[in-house]
C-alpha positions as CSV (number, residue, x, y, z in Angstrom):
1,M,158.0,-106.6,-57.8
2,S,159.0,-110.2,-57.4
3,M,156.7,-113.2,-57.5
4,S,156.8,-113.5,-53.7
5,G,155.6,-109.9,-53.4
6,N,152.6,-110.8,-55.5
7,K,151.8,-113.8,-53.2
8,Y,152.0,-111.4,-50.3
9,Y,149.4,-109.1,-51.7
10,I,147.2,-112.0,-52.8
11,G,147.4,-113.3,-49.2
12,I,146.2,-110.0,-47.9
13,L,143.4,-109.9,-50.4
14,V,142.3,-113.4,-49.4
15,M,142.3,-112.5,-45.7
16,F,140.2,-109.4,-46.4
17,V,137.7,-111.4,-48.5
18,I,137.3,-114.1,-45.8
19,D,136.7,-111.4,-43.2
20,I,134.1,-109.5,-45.3
21,I,132.2,-112.8,-46.1
22,L,132.1,-113.7,-42.4
23,Y,130.7,-110.3,-41.4
24,A,128.3,-110.2,-44.4
25,A,126.6,-113.4,-43.2
26,L,124.4,-111.3,-40.8
27,P,121.3,-113.4,-41.1
28,L,123.3,-116.4,-39.7
29,F,124.3,-114.7,-36.5
30,N,121.5,-112.0,-36.1
31,K,119.7,-113.8,-33.3
32,V,119.3,-113.7,-29.5
33,S,119.6,-117.3,-28.6
34,P,121.7,-119.2,-27.8
35,T,123.1,-116.9,-25.1
36,I,126.7,-117.6,-24.4
37,G,128.1,-116.2,-21.2
38,G,124.9,-114.2,-20.6
39,L,125.4,-112.4,-23.9
40,P,123.1,-112.8,-26.9
41,F,124.7,-114.8,-29.8
42,F,124.9,-111.6,-31.9
43,Y,127.3,-110.0,-29.5
44,T,129.2,-113.2,-28.8
45,Y,129.8,-113.6,-32.6
46,Q,131.1,-110.0,-32.9
47,I,133.6,-110.7,-30.1
48,I,134.7,-113.9,-31.7
49,M,135.0,-112.2,-35.1
50,L,137.2,-109.5,-33.5
51,V,139.7,-112.1,-32.5
52,V,139.4,-114.0,-35.8
53,S,139.9,-110.8,-37.8
54,S,142.9,-109.9,-35.7
55,V,144.5,-113.3,-36.4
56,L,143.6,-113.1,-40.1
57,F,145.3,-109.7,-40.5
58,L,148.3,-110.7,-38.4
59,I,149.2,-113.6,-40.6
60,P,150.0,-111.6,-43.8
61,S,151.5,-108.9,-41.7
62,L,154.0,-111.2,-40.1
63,A,154.7,-112.9,-43.4
64,G,155.4,-109.5,-45.0
65,D,157.9,-108.6,-42.2
66,R,160.0,-111.7,-43.0
67,R,160.5,-110.9,-46.6
């Protein structure tokens, strides 16, 4: 395995750790107000995190396709 291969796996690990930390911060987003778009903040945060997680996992995936 080359050095660039190691960077690829480290990048994936970093993305997973960031995502886990953002989801583990439950006390920060476990509230009803403010409501955004008629949804409680808890649900809005989950929708936002779905998009953020997709982007975080797409970055190393696209980087791995190029090598």
